[in-house]
C-alpha positions, 0 to 999 in steps of 0.5 A: 589902468590896472597894474601888471606885475611880471614875476619871472626870468631875465637873461642876456640872449647870445644870438647866433645867425645861421643859414640853417640849424646844424644837425647832430654832429655837423659843423656849420659857418654862422653869419653873426653873433650879438648880445641882446637883453632877453629872458621870458619875464624880462621880455614881457615886462619890457614889451608891457612898458614899451606898449605903455603899461603900468608894469613892475618886474620881480626876479634876480640878476647877477652883479655883472655887466650882463645884469646891469644891461638887462636893468637898464634896458627895462628901466628905459621903457618905464618898468619898475625895477626896484624889486629885481634882486642883484646877487653877488654869488651867481651870474646873470642868466643867459640864453644861447639862441640860433636863428636861421634864415626862415626865422625859426629859432632854437634856444639853450638856457642857462638859469644863473640867478633866475634859479635863485628866485626864492620865497624870501624874495617873494615874501619881502615884496608881498605889498607890491604883489597885493598892489598888482591886478594882473600877475604874469609868470613863466617857467624860467624860475623854480616851479615851486615859486610859481606855485607860491606866487599863485597861492598868495594871489588866488584869494584876491581876485587877481588875474593870473597869466601863466606862459608855460615855457619851457614847458614841463611834464606833469605840472601839479594840478594845484599850480594849474588850478585857478590859473585865469589864462595859460598860453602855450604853443602847440609844442608846449601844449603837447608836453604839458598834456602828454597828448600828441598834437597834429591838428586843431581837433588835437589842439582842442582836446589837449587844451580841454585836459588843462581845463579839466585840471582847473585852468580857466582859459587856454590860448594856443598860439599856432605859428602861421595858423593864428591862435585858438581860444578855449574855455569849458563853454567857448572855442574860438579861432583867430586867424593871423596877420599877414607878415614875413617873419625874420625872427620869432624870438620873443614874439610869444612874449610880446603877445603875452604882454600885449594881451595883458596890457589890453586886459589892464585897460579893461578890454575883453578877451577877444579884444586883448587876443587881437591886440596881442596878435597885432603886436607879435605880428610886428615883433616877428619882422624884426631881429632879437628879443627886446629889440623886436617889440613895437611901440603902442603907436605902431600897434594901433596904426597896424592895418591889414587883413588876417592871413599867414603869420609866424609867432 
């Protein structure tokens, strides 16, 4: 099994359940509040660990109770946390997540220690980077660090997966060029390319913009409509599994981790996408971020035809 390294964010999620999303200027009564370990990087590392991967994570937390709980959560599923820096002068990152009765969410992120991931941290862990076969990154750490890590590994034939969230406009082409897989949803694809995305044709055209900028493969997740895989030669649609979503938080992270895990076990991209869809379709039926991640056994045992899904 190949080794996976996640370079990314760790947040404590403050999750508020509410009947509906408040409009501007509106005050509504929420249903509940909970603290759940999260952060896109940590979610992906946790999911890869729970699914049985050989996984390590690099990032930063504050020297506080939230950081301690995040590290305990990752360690509990076998993630190597030895390269996560504990910082004394800044708090652990937080995400404030509102989830409505339809399972949709809105998120505000406070970067905290995630914004302090530095080149020095990366340089002190070059051996781990060189020993890893698949590198997963997101955009909840400084963009310059994403580019720095990508530059380090681009000559070594490693698989680089970028989950471009939160999406930003005008990502430098030197960062995109050579990325093996990028996994935006429709909204993120629109932000990344500046192109309005209303239908599958638009998605294809927008994805090809990323291909022209040097990305090798694009996987666009489209909520209940499944996902679309595109490279310079191939376009293939994957319908979704039929489940009832109650919370979409971290489902995309689960997809990314499961996809990477399948690649680490020498599955091809089609098999990896199928595995990612199965895992994420289970995650949306549960509440929370890391609390929603299925086990490998649950994914392997999943049956049922394709149809409507949300992730």
